[in-house]
TIRO-2110 file (N, C-alpha, C; in Angstrom, 1 decimal):
// TIRO-2110
1.7, 26.6, -38.0, N, 1, A
2.2, 25.5, -37.2, CA, 1, A
1.2, 25.0, -36.2, C, 1, A
1.3, 23.7, -35.9, N, 2, A
0.4, 23.2, -34.8, CA, 2, A
1.1, 22.2, -33.9, C, 2, A
0.6, 22.1, -32.7, N, 3, A
1.1, 21.2, -31.7, CA, 3, A
-0.1, 20.4, -31.2, C, 3, A
0.2, 19.1, -30.9, N, 4, A
-0.9, 18.2, -30.4, CA, 4, A
-0.7, 18.1, -28.9, C, 4, A
-1.8, 18.3, -28.2, N, 5, A
-1.9, 18.0, -26.7, CA, 5, A
-2.7, 16.7, -26.6, C, 5, A
-2.0, 15.7, -26.1, N, 6, A
-2.6, 14.4, -26.0, CA, 6, A
-2.6, 13.9, -24.6, C, 6, A
-3.8, 13.6, -24.1, N, 7, A
-4.0, 13.1, -22.8, CA, 7, A
-4.6, 11.7, -22.8, C, 7, A
-4.1, 10.8, -21.9, N, 8, A
-4.5, 9.5, -21.9, CA, 8, A
-5.6, 9.2, -20.9, C, 8, A
-5.7, 7.9, -20.4, N, 9, A
-6.8, 7.4, -19.6, CA, 9, A
-7.0, 8.2, -18.3, C, 9, A
-8.2, 8.4, -18.0, N, 10, A
-8.7, 9.1, -16.8, CA, 10, A
-8.4, 10.6, -16.7, C, 10, A
-7.7, 11.1, -17.6, N, 11, A
-7.4, 12.6, -17.6, CA, 11, A
-8.7, 13.4, -17.9, C, 11, A
-9.7, 12.8, -18.5, N, 12, A
-11.0, 13.4, -18.7, CA, 12, A
-11.6, 13.7, -17.4, C, 12, A
-11.2, 13.1, -16.3, N, 13, A
-11.7, 13.3, -15.0, CA, 13, A
-11.0, 14.3, -14.2, C, 13, A
-10.1, 15.1, -14.8, N, 14, A
-9.4, 16.1, -14.0, CA, 14, A
-10.4, 17.1, -13.5, C, 14, A
-10.2, 17.5, -12.2, N, 15, A
-11.1, 18.4, -11.6, CA, 15, A
-12.1, 17.7, -10.7, C, 15, A
-12.3, 16.4, -11.0, N, 16, A
-13.2, 15.6, -10.2, CA, 16, A
-12.5, 14.4, -9.5, C, 16, A
-11.5, 13.8, -10.2, N, 17, A
-10.8, 12.6, -9.7, CA, 17, A
-9.7, 13.1, -8.7, C, 17, A
-9.7, 12.5, -7.5, N, 18, A
-8.6, 12.7, -6.5, CA, 18, A
-8.1, 14.2, -6.5, C, 18, A
-9.0, 15.1, -6.2, N, 19, A
-8.5, 16.5, -6.2, CA, 19, A
-7.4, 16.8, -5.3, C, 19, A
-7.1, 16.0, -4.3, N, 20, A
-6.0, 16.3, -3.4, CA, 20, A
-4.7, 16.0, -4.2, C, 20, A
-4.7, 15.2, -5.2, N, 21, A
-3.5, 14.9, -6.1, CA, 21, A
-3.5, 15.8, -7.3, C, 21, A
-4.7, 15.9, -7.9, N, 22, A
-4.7, 16.5, -9.3, CA, 22, A
-5.4, 17.9, -9.3, C, 22, A
-5.8, 18.4, -8.2, N, 23, A
-6.4, 19.7, -8.1, CA, 23, A
-7.9, 19.7, -8.6, C, 23, A
-8.4, 20.9, -8.8, N, 24, A
-9.8, 21.1, -9.2, CA, 24, A
-10.0, 21.6, -10.6, C, 24, A
-8.9, 21.8, -11.3, N, 25, A
-9.0, 22.3, -12.7, CA, 25, A
-9.4, 21.2, -13.6, C, 25, A
-10.4, 21.5, -14.4, N, 26, A
-10.9, 20.5, -15.4, CA, 26, A
-10.0, 20.4, -16.6, C, 26, A
-10.1, 19.3, -17.3, N, 27, A
-9.3, 19.2, -18.6, CA, 27, A
-9.7, 20.3, -19.6, C, 27, A
-11.0, 20.6, -19.6, N, 28, A
-11.5, 21.7, -20.5, CA, 28, A
-10.8, 23.0, -20.2, C, 28, A
-10.7, 23.3, -18.9, N, 29, A
-10.0, 24.6, -18.5, CA, 29, A
-8.5, 24.6, -18.8, C, 29, A
-7.9, 23.4, -18.6, N, 30, A
-6.5, 23.3, -18.9, CA, 30, A
-6.3, 23.5, -20.4, C, 30, A
-7.1, 22.8, -21.2, N, 31, A
-7.0, 23.0, -22.7, CA, 31, A
-7.2, 24.4, -23.1, C, 31, A
-8.2, 25.1, -22.5, N, 32, A
-8.5, 26.5, -22.9, CA, 32, A
-7.3, 27.4, -22.6, C, 32, A
-6.6, 27.2, -21.4, N, 33, A
-5.5, 28.0, -21.1, CA, 33, A
-4.3, 27.7, -22.0, C, 33, A
-4.1, 26.5, -22.3, N, 34, A
-3.0, 26.1, -23.2, CA, 34, A
-3.2, 26.6, -24.7, C, 34, A
-4.5, 26.5, -25.1, N, 35, A
-4.8, 27.1, -26.4, CA, 35, A
-4.5, 28.6, -26.5, C, 35, A
-4.8, 29.3, -25.4, N, 36, A
-4.5, 30.7, -25.4, CA, 36, A
-3.0, 31.0, -25.4, C, 36, A
-2.3, 30.2, -24.7, N, 37, A
-0.8, 30.3, -24.7, CA, 37, A
-0.2, 30.1, -26.1, C, 37, A
-0.7, 29.0, -26.7, N, 38, A
-0.3, 28.7, -28.1, CA, 38, A
-0.6, 29.8, -29.1, C, 38, A
-1.9, 30.2, -29.0, N, 39, A
-2.3, 31.3, -29.9, CA, 39, A
-1.5, 32.5, -29.8, C, 39, A
-1.1, 32.9, -28.6, N, 40, A
-0.3, 34.1, -28.3, CA, 40, A
1.1, 33.9, -29.1, C, 40, A
1.5, 32.7, -29.3, N, 41, A
2.8, 32.4, -30.0, CA, 41, A
2.5, 32.1, -31.5, C, 41, A
1.3, 32.3, -32.0, N, 42, A
1.0, 32.0, -33.4, CA, 42, A
0.9, 30.5, -33.7, C, 42, A
0.6, 29.7, -32.7, N, 43, A
0.6, 28.3, -32.9, CA, 43, A
-0.9, 27.8, -32.6, C, 43, A
-1.3, 26.8, -33.4, N, 44, A
-2.6, 26.1, -33.2, CA, 44, A
-2.3, 24.9, -32.3, C, 44, A
-3.2, 24.8, -31.3, N, 45, A
-3.1, 23.6, -30.4, CA, 45, A
-4.3, 22.7, -30.6, C, 45, A
-4.0, 21.5, -31.1, N, 46, A
-5.1, 20.5, -31.2, CA, 46, A
-5.1, 19.6, -30.0, C, 46, A
-6.2, 19.3, -29.4, N, 47, A
-6.3, 18.6, -28.1, CA, 47, A
-7.1, 17.3, -28.3, C, 47, A
-6.6, 16.2, -27.8, N, 48, A
-7.3, 15.0, -27.8, CA, 48, A
-7.1, 14.2, -26.5, C, 48, A
-8.1, 13.7, -25.9, N, 49, A
-8.0, 12.8, -24.7, CA, 49, A
-8.7, 11.5, -25.1, C, 49, A
-8.1, 10.4, -24.7, N, 50, A
-8.7, 9.1, -25.0, CA, 50, A
-8.3, 8.2, -23.9, C, 50, A
-9.2, 7.3, -23.5, N, 51, A
-9.0, 6.2, -22.6, CA, 51, A
-8.6, 5.0, -23.4, C, 51, A
-8.4, 5.0, -24.7, N, 52, A
-8.2, 3.9, -25.5, CA, 52, A
-6.8, 4.0, -26.1, C, 52, A
-6.0, 3.0, -25.8, N, 53, A
-4.6, 3.0, -26.3, CA, 53, A
-4.4, 3.2, -27.8, C, 53, A
-5.2, 2.5, -28.6, N, 54, A
-5.1, 2.5, -30.0, CA, 54, A
-5.4, 3.9, -30.6, C, 54, A
-6.3, 4.6, -29.9, N, 55, A
-6.7, 6.0, -30.4, CA, 55, A
-5.5, 6.9, -30.1, C, 55, A
-4.8, 6.7, -29.1, N, 56, A
-3.6, 7.5, -28.8, CA, 56, A
-2.5, 7.3, -29.8, C, 56, A
-2.3, 6.0, -30.2, N, 57, A
-1.3, 5.6, -31.2, CA, 57, A
-1.7, 6.3, -32.5, C, 57, A
-3.0, 6.2, -32.9, N, 58, A
-3.5, 6.8, -34.2, CA, 58, A
-3.2, 8.3, -34.2, C, 58, A
-3.5, 9.0, -33.1, N, 59, A
-3.3, 10.4, -33.0, CA, 59, A
-1.8, 10.8, -33.2, C, 59, A
-0.9, 10.0, -32.6, N, 60, A
0.5, 10.2, -32.7, CA, 60, A
0.9, 10.0, -34.2, C, 60, A
0.4, 9.0, -34.8, N, 61, A
0.7, 8.8, -36.2, CA, 61, A
0.2, 9.8, -37.1, C, 61, A
-1.1, 10.3, -36.9, N, 62, A
-1.6, 11.4, -37.7, CA, 62, A
-0.8, 12.7, -37.5, C, 62, A
-0.4, 13.0, -36.2, N, 63, A
0.4, 14.2, -35.9, CA, 63, A
1.7, 14.2, -36.6, C, 63, A
2.3, 13.0, -36.8, N, 64, A
3.6, 12.9, -37.5, CA, 64, A
3.4, 12.8, -39.0, C, 64, A
2.1, 12.8, -39.5, N, 65, A
1.9, 12.7, -41.0, CA, 65, A
2.1, 11.4, -41.5, C, 65, A
2.0, 10.3, -40.7, N, 66, A
2.2, 8.9, -41.1, CA, 66, A
0.9, 8.2, -41.3, C, 66, A
-0.2, 8.9, -41.0, N, 67, A
-1.6, 8.2, -41.2, CA, 67, A
-2.5, 9.3, -41.7, C, 67, A
-3.4, 9.0, -42.5, N, 68, A
-4.3, 10.0, -43.0, CA, 68, A
-5.1, 10.7, -41.9, C, 68, A
-5.4, 12.0, -42.1, N, 69, A
-6.2, 12.7, -41.1, CA, 69, A
-7.6, 12.1, -41.0, C, 69, A
-8.2, 12.3, -39.8, N, 70, A
-9.5, 11.8, -39.6, CA, 70, A
-10.4, 13.0, -39.3, C, 70, A
-11.2, 13.4, -40.2, N, 71, A
-12.1, 14.6, -40.0, CA, 71, A
-12.8, 14.5, -38.7, C, 71, A
-12.7, 15.6, -37.9, N, 72, A
-13.4, 15.6, -36.6, CA, 72, A
-12.6, 15.1, -35.5, C, 72, A
-11.4, 14.5, -35.7, N, 73, A
-10.5, 14.0, -34.7, CA, 73, A
-9.2, 14.8, -34.7, C, 73, A
-8.7, 15.1, -33.6, N, 74, A
-7.4, 15.8, -33.5, CA, 74, A
-6.3, 14.7, -33.8, C, 74, A
-5.3, 15.2, -34.4, N, 75, A
-5.0, 16.5, -34.9, CA, 75, A
-5.6, 16.8, -36.2, C, 75, A
-5.7, 18.1, -36.5, N, 76, A
-6.3, 18.5, -37.8, CA, 76, A
-5.3, 18.6, -38.9, C, 76, A
-4.1, 18.4, -38.6, N, 77, A
-3.0, 18.5, -39.5, CA, 77, A
-1.7, 18.0, -38.9, C, 77, A
-0.7, 17.9, -39.7, N, 78, A
0.7, 17.5, -39.2, CA, 78, A
1.1, 18.5, -38.2, C, 78, A
1.8, 18.0, -37.1, N, 79, A
2.2, 18.8, -36.0, CA, 79, A
3.7, 18.9, -35.9, C, 79, A
4.2, 20.0, -35.3, N, 80, A
5.6, 20.1, -35.1, CA, 80, A
6.1, 19.4, -33.8, C, 80, A
5.1, 19.1, -32.9, N, 81, A
5.5, 18.4, -31.6, CA, 81, A
4.2, 18.0, -30.9, C, 81, A
4.4, 17.2, -29.9, N, 82, A
3.3, 16.7, -29.1, CA, 82, A
3.6, 16.8, -27.6, C, 82, A
2.6, 17.3, -26.8, N, 83, A
2.7, 17.3, -25.4, CA, 83, A
1.8, 16.1, -25.0, C, 83, A
2.3, 15.2, -24.2, N, 84, A
1.6, 13.9, -24.0, CA, 84, A
1.7, 13.5, -22.5, C, 84, A
0.5, 13.4, -21.9, N, 85, A
0.4, 12.8, -20.6, CA, 85, A
-0.3, 11.4, -20.8, C, 85, A
0.5, 10.3, -20.8, N, 86, A
-0.1, 9.0, -21.1, CA, 86, A
-0.8, 8.4, -20.0, C, 86, A
-0.9, 9.1, -18.8, N, 87, A
-1.6, 8.6, -17.7, CA, 87, A
-1.0, 7.2, -17.3, C, 87, A
-1.9, 6.3, -16.9, N, 88, A
-1.4, 5.0, -16.4, CA, 88, A
-0.7, 4.2, -17.5, C, 88, A
-0.9, 4.5, -18.7, N, 89, A
-0.2, 3.8, -19.8, CA, 89, A
1.3, 4.1, -19.7, C, 89, A
1.7, 5.1, -19.0, N, 90, A
3.1, 5.5, -18.9, CA, 90, A
4.0, 4.3, -18.5, C, 90, A
3.5, 3.5, -17.6, N, 91, A
4.2, 2.5, -16.9, CA, 91, A
4.0, 1.1, -17.5, C, 91, A
3.2, 1.0, -18.5, N, 92, A
2.8, -0.3, -19.0, CA, 92, A
2.8, -0.5, -20.5, C, 92, A
2.7, 0.6, -21.3, N, 93, A
2.5, 0.5, -22.7, CA, 93, A
3.7, 0.5, -23.6, C, 93, A
4.1, -0.7, -24.0, N, 94, A
5.1, -0.8, -25.0, CA, 94, A
4.6, -0.3, -26.4, C, 94, A
3.3, -0.4, -26.6, N, 95, A
2.7, 0.0, -27.9, CA, 95, A
2.9, 1.6, -28.0, C, 95, A
2.6, 2.3, -26.9, N, 96, A
2.8, 3.8, -27.0, CA, 96, A
4.2, 4.1, -27.1, C, 96, A
5.1, 3.4, -26.4, N, 97, A
6.5, 3.7, -26.4, CA, 97, A
7.0, 3.5, -27.9, C, 97, A
6.6, 2.5, -28.5, N, 98, A
7.0, 2.2, -29.9, CA, 98, A
6.4, 3.3, -30.8, C, 98, A
5.2, 3.7, -30.6, N, 99, A
4.6, 4.8, -31.4, CA, 99, A
5.4, 6.1, -31.3, C, 99, A
5.7, 6.4, -30.0, N, 100, A
6.5, 7.7, -29.8, CA, 100, A
7.9, 7.5, -30.5, C, 100, A
8.5, 6.4, -30.3, N, 101, A
9.8, 6.2, -30.9, CA, 101, A
9.8, 6.1, -32.5, C, 101, A
8.7, 5.5, -33.0, N, 102, A
8.6, 5.2, -34.4, CA, 102, A
8.1, 6.4, -35.3, C, 102, A
7.5, 7.4, -34.7, N, 103, A
6.9, 8.4, -35.5, CA, 103, A
8.0, 9.5, -35.8, C, 103, A
9.0, 9.7, -35.0, N, 104, A
9.9, 10.7, -35.2, CA, 104, A
9.4, 12.1, -34.7, C, 104, A
8.2, 12.1, -34.2, N, 105, A
7.6, 13.3, -33.7, CA, 105, A
8.2, 13.7, -32.3, C, 105, A
8.6, 14.9, -32.1, N, 106, A
9.1, 15.3, -30.8, CA, 106, A
8.0, 15.3, -29.8, C, 106, A
8.1, 14.4, -28.8, N, 107, A
7.0, 14.2, -27.8, CA, 107, A
7.6, 14.6, -26.4, C, 107, A
6.8, 15.5, -25.7, N, 108, A
7.2, 15.9, -24.4, CA, 108, A
6.2, 15.2, -23.4, C, 108, A
6.7, 14.3, -22.6, N, 109, A
5.9, 13.6, -21.6, CA, 109, A
5.7, 14.5, -20.4, C, 109, A
4.4, 14.6, -20.0, N, 110, A
4.1, 15.5, -18.8, CA, 110, A
3.2, 14.7, -17.8, C, 110, A
3.5, 14.9, -16.6, N, 111, A
2.7, 14.3, -15.5, CA, 111, A
2.4, 15.4, -14.4, C, 111, A
1.2, 15.5, -14.0, N, 112, A
0.7, 16.5, -13.1, CA, 112, A
1.4, 16.2, -11.7, C, 112, A
1.4, 15.0, -11.3, N, 113, A
2.0, 14.6, -10.0, CA, 113, A
3.5, 14.2, -10.2, C, 113, A
4.2, 14.1, -9.1, N, 114, A
5.5, 13.6, -9.1, CA, 114, A
5.4, 12.1, -9.0, C, 114, A
5.5, 11.4, -10.2, N, 115, A
5.3, 10.0, -10.2, CA, 115, A
6.4, 9.2, -9.4, C, 115, A
7.5, 9.9, -9.2, N, 116, A
8.6, 9.2, -8.5, CA, 116, A
8.4, 9.2, -7.0, C, 116, A
7.5, 10.0, -6.5, N, 117, A
7.2, 10.0, -5.1, CA, 117, A
5.9, 9.2, -4.8, C, 117, A
5.4, 8.5, -5.8, N, 118, A
4.2, 7.7, -5.6, CA, 118, A
4.5, 6.2, -5.5, C, 118, A
3.6, 5.4, -5.8, N, 119, A
3.8, 3.9, -5.7, CA, 119, A
5.0, 3.5, -6.6, C, 119, A
5.6, 2.4, -6.2, N, 120, A
6.8, 1.9, -6.9, CA, 120, A
6.5, 1.6, -8.3, C, 120, A
5.4, 1.1, -8.7, N, 121, A
5.1, 0.7, -10.1, CA, 121, A
5.0, 2.0, -11.0, C, 121, A
4.9, 3.2, -10.4, N, 122, A
4.9, 4.4, -11.2, CA, 122, A
6.2, 5.0, -11.4, C, 122, A
7.3, 4.4, -10.9, N, 123, A
8.6, 4.9, -11.0, CA, 123, A
9.3, 4.7, -12.3, C, 123, A
8.7, 3.8, -13.1, N, 124, A
9.3, 3.5, -14.4, CA, 124, A
8.4, 4.0, -15.6, C, 124, A
9.0, 4.8, -16.4, N, 125, A
8.2, 5.3, -17.6, CA, 125, A
8.7, 4.6, -18.8, C, 125, A
7.7, 4.0, -19.6, N, 126, A
8.0, 3.4, -20.9, CA, 126, A
8.3, 4.5, -21.9, C, 126, A
7.7, 5.7, -21.7, N, 127, A
7.7, 6.8, -22.7, CA, 127, A
8.9, 7.7, -22.5, C, 127, A
9.3, 8.0, -21.3, N, 128, A
10.4, 8.9, -21.0, CA, 128, A
11.7, 8.6, -21.8, C, 128, A
12.2, 7.4, -21.9, N, 129, A
13.4, 7.1, -22.6, CA, 129, A
13.4, 7.5, -24.1, C, 129, A
12.2, 7.6, -24.7, N, 130, A
12.1, 7.9, -26.1, CA, 130, A
11.4, 9.3, -26.4, C, 130, A
11.2, 10.0, -25.3, N, 131, A
10.6, 11.3, -25.4, CA, 131, A
11.7, 12.4, -25.6, C, 131, A
11.3, 13.5, -26.2, N, 132, A
12.2, 14.6, -26.3, CA, 132, A
12.5, 15.2, -24.9, C, 132, A
11.6, 15.1, -24.0, N, 133, A
11.8, 15.6, -22.6, CA, 133, A
10.6, 15.1, -21.8, C, 133, A
10.8, 15.2, -20.4, N, 134, A
9.8, 14.8, -19.5, CA, 134, A
9.7, 15.9, -18.4, C, 134, A
8.5, 16.2, -18.0, N, 135, A
8.2, 17.2, -16.9, CA, 135, A
7.3, 16.5, -16.0, C, 135, A
7.7, 16.3, -14.7, N, 136, A
6.8, 15.7, -13.8, CA, 136, A
6.7, 16.5, -12.5, C, 136, A
5.5, 16.4, -11.8, N, 137, A
5.4, 16.9, -10.5, CA, 137, A
5.2, 18.4, -10.4, C, 137, A
5.0, 19.1, -11.5, N, 138, A
4.8, 20.6, -11.5, CA, 138, A
3.4, 21.0, -11.6, C, 138, A
2.5, 20.1, -11.5, N, 139, A
1.1, 20.4, -11.6, CA, 139, A
0.8, 20.8, -13.1, C, 139, A
-0.2, 21.6, -13.2, N, 140, A
-0.6, 22.0, -14.6, CA, 140, A
0.4, 22.9, -15.2, C, 140, A
1.3, 23.6, -14.4, N, 141, A
2.4, 24.4, -15.0, CA, 141, A
3.3, 23.5, -15.9, C, 141, A
3.4, 22.3, -15.5, N, 142, A
4.2, 21.4, -16.4, CA, 142, A
3.8, 21.4, -17.8, C, 142, A
2.5, 21.4, -18.0, N, 143, A
2.0, 21.4, -19.4, CA, 143, A
2.4, 22.7, -20.1, C, 143, A
2.3, 23.8, -19.4, N, 144, A
2.6, 25.1, -20.0, CA, 144, A
4.1, 25.2, -20.3, C, 144, A
5.0, 24.6, -19.4, N, 145, A
6.4, 24.6, -19.7, CA, 145, A
6.7, 23.7, -20.9, C, 145, A
6.1, 22.6, -20.9, N, 146, A
6.3, 21.7, -22.1, CA, 146, A
5.9, 22.3, -23.4, C, 146, A
4.7, 23.0, -23.3, N, 147, A
4.3, 23.7, -24.5, CA, 147, A
5.2, 24.8, -25.0, C, 147, A
5.7, 25.6, -24.0, N, 148, A
6.7, 26.6, -24.4, CA, 148, A
8.0, 26.0, -24.9, C, 148, A
8.5, 24.9, -24.3, N, 149, A
9.7, 24.3, -24.9, CA, 149, A
9.4, 23.8, -26.3, C, 149, A
8.3, 23.2, -26.5, N, 150, A
8.0, 22.7, -27.9, CA, 150, A
7.9, 23.8, -28.9, C, 150, A
7.3, 24.9, -28.5, N, 151, A
7.2, 26.1, -29.4, CA, 151, A
8.6, 26.6, -29.7, C, 151, A
9.4, 26.8, -28.6, N, 152, A
10.7, 27.4, -28.8, CA, 152, A
11.6, 26.5, -29.7, C, 152, A
11.6, 25.2, -29.4, N, 153, A
12.5, 24.3, -30.1, CA, 153, A
12.0, 23.8, -31.4, C, 153, A
10.7, 23.6, -31.6, N, 154, A
10.3, 23.0, -32.9, CA, 154, A
9.5, 23.9, -33.8, C, 154, A
9.1, 25.1, -33.3, N, 155, A
8.4, 26.1, -34.1, CA, 155, A
9.4, 27.2, -34.4, C, 155, A
9.9, 27.8, -33.4, N, 156, A
10.8, 28.9, -33.5, CA, 156, A
12.3, 28.5, -33.8, C, 156, A
12.6, 27.3, -33.5, N, 157, A
14.0, 26.8, -33.7, CA, 157, A
15.0, 27.4, -32.8, C, 157, A
14.6, 27.7, -31.6, N, 158, A
15.6, 28.2, -30.6, CA, 158, A
15.5, 27.5, -29.3, C, 158, A
16.6, 27.4, -28.6, N, 159, A
16.6, 26.8, -27.3, CA, 159, A
16.7, 27.9, -26.2, C, 159, A
17.1, 27.5, -25.0, N, 160, A
17.3, 28.5, -24.0, CA, 160, A
18.6, 28.2, -23.3, C, 160, A
19.4, 29.2, -23.1, N, 161, A
19.3, 30.5, -23.6, CA, 161, A
19.5, 30.4, -25.2, C, 161, A
18.9, 31.4, -25.9, N, 162, A
19.1, 31.4, -27.3, CA, 162, A
20.6, 31.4, -27.7, C, 162, A
20.9, 30.6, -28.7, N, 163, A
22.3, 30.5, -29.1, CA, 163, A
22.7, 31.8, -29.8, C, 163, A
23.9, 32.3, -29.4, N, 164, A
24.5, 33.4, -30.1, CA, 164, A
25.1, 33.0, -31.4, C, 164, A
24.8, 33.6, -32.5, N, 165, A
25.4, 33.2, -33.8, CA, 165, A
26.5, 34.2, -34.1, C, 165, A
27.6, 33.7, -34.5, N, 166, A
28.8, 34.5, -34.8, CA, 166, A
28.7, 35.1, -36.2, C, 166, A
END
């Protein structure tokens, strides 16, 4: 099984961009830690960051098995779920909203900062209403929590607390 970690515009600058908001951890370090977490659960984590809206749509479609795979581009195969930080596209992209809604892929929206405590224009998410779940404001731990939820729900088929079967 595999899960897609998808990061949108400017997230390639993690560790350098506004460290007072986003911290000093680079995207490469975040991806490495999440790959280790996934591997410990027997899951492959494919990672892609793009500043280009259409590339994010293509990745979602490939992850859902709706578009042919592109050698050398994540994901490397159909995915059970996606962890997605759409960055600034969160508040503006109907295209990404429609891609998330239209693929049927369980997508977990993640934001490092609490977007609800920031500028008014960041208070509305186009993605949240069609996502399987959203985690905001928990820093990089939000990614780890979203990954664990995706693994539990879409790879292992259990929730929390695990349902007792009669």
